[in-house]
C-alpha atoms as one frame of an Amber mdcrd trajectory, in Angstrom:
protein
  21.895 -21.317  26.692  18.748 -19.231  26.247  16.661 -19.706  23.100  17.215
 -16.936  20.585  15.384 -15.846  17.479  17.338 -16.877  14.408  17.166 -15.951
  10.771  18.610 -18.409   8.232  19.985 -15.691   5.963  23.036 -13.537   5.288
  23.044  -9.784   5.656  24.417  -8.055   2.559  25.585  -4.452   2.324  25.208
  -2.830  -1.094  26.158   0.584  -2.442  24.325   0.411  -5.793  21.240   2.293
  -6.857  18.728   1.032  -9.342  20.431   3.009 -12.130  23.835   1.507 -11.304
  25.344   4.678  -9.831  26.930   4.357  -6.371  25.087   5.347  -3.195  26.599
   7.456  -0.416  25.119   5.259   2.335  24.763   1.487   2.142  21.482  -0.355
   1.725  21.084  -3.686   3.519  19.462  -6.830   2.182  18.814 -10.314   3.475
  20.053 -13.031   1.165  18.336 -16.367   1.644  17.753 -19.513  -0.316  14.194
 -20.331  -1.341  13.477 -23.376  -3.485  17.129 -23.575  -4.512  17.349 -19.923
  -5.570  18.865 -16.991  -3.757  16.548 -14.074  -3.039  17.243 -10.604  -1.655
  14.908  -8.743   0.696  15.425  -5.120   1.684  16.043  -4.416   5.399  14.817
  -1.134   6.818  17.321   0.887   8.848  15.206   0.664  11.992  15.203  -3.161
  11.728  18.916  -3.517  10.977  20.172  -4.142  14.544  17.600  -6.876  15.240
  18.117  -8.527  11.852  21.889  -8.475  12.322  21.506 -10.133  15.744  19.172
 -12.842  14.381  21.544 -13.621  11.491  24.491 -13.852  13.904  22.519 -16.197
  16.185  21.841 -18.491  13.225  25.543 -18.536  12.260  26.519 -19.454  15.841
  23.858 -22.181  15.857  25.199 -23.623  12.593  28.784 -23.601  13.929  27.688
 -25.354  17.129  25.697 -27.892  15.135  28.746 -28.626  12.971  30.874 -29.162
  16.083  28.165 -31.373  17.617  28.141 -33.548  14.489  31.939 -33.913  14.610
  31.818 -34.957  18.265  29.027 -37.495  17.743  30.832 -38.934  14.731  34.014
 -39.357  16.772  32.039 -40.982  19.588  30.378 -43.338  17.132  33.786 -44.390
  15.736  35.105 -45.005  19.274  32.010 -47.046  20.097  32.570 -49.253  17.028
  36.231 -49.715  17.975  35.213 -50.739  21.491  32.661 -53.232  20.158  35.241
 -54.736  17.807  37.823 -55.031  20.580  35.335 -56.772  22.871  34.241 -59.238
  20.195  37.763 -60.596  19.687
């Protein structure tokens, strides 16, 4: 439960060069949404491990948030049912 640095983006692996011919080693890019549009940013090899960890932390956070919302919604429905049963 320690705070972690997060990056709201996806890490993309690409094998294309500018001319369209395939590369021998992949290049990595961050894909993120800015103003409703997807943008790609190049990730340097020396930054790859940290960027990968920050992207993974954000995915875990989003999954936990989704589960939290499901639980609170279920609790809210139970609370309404209890209130209705007591008002009868």
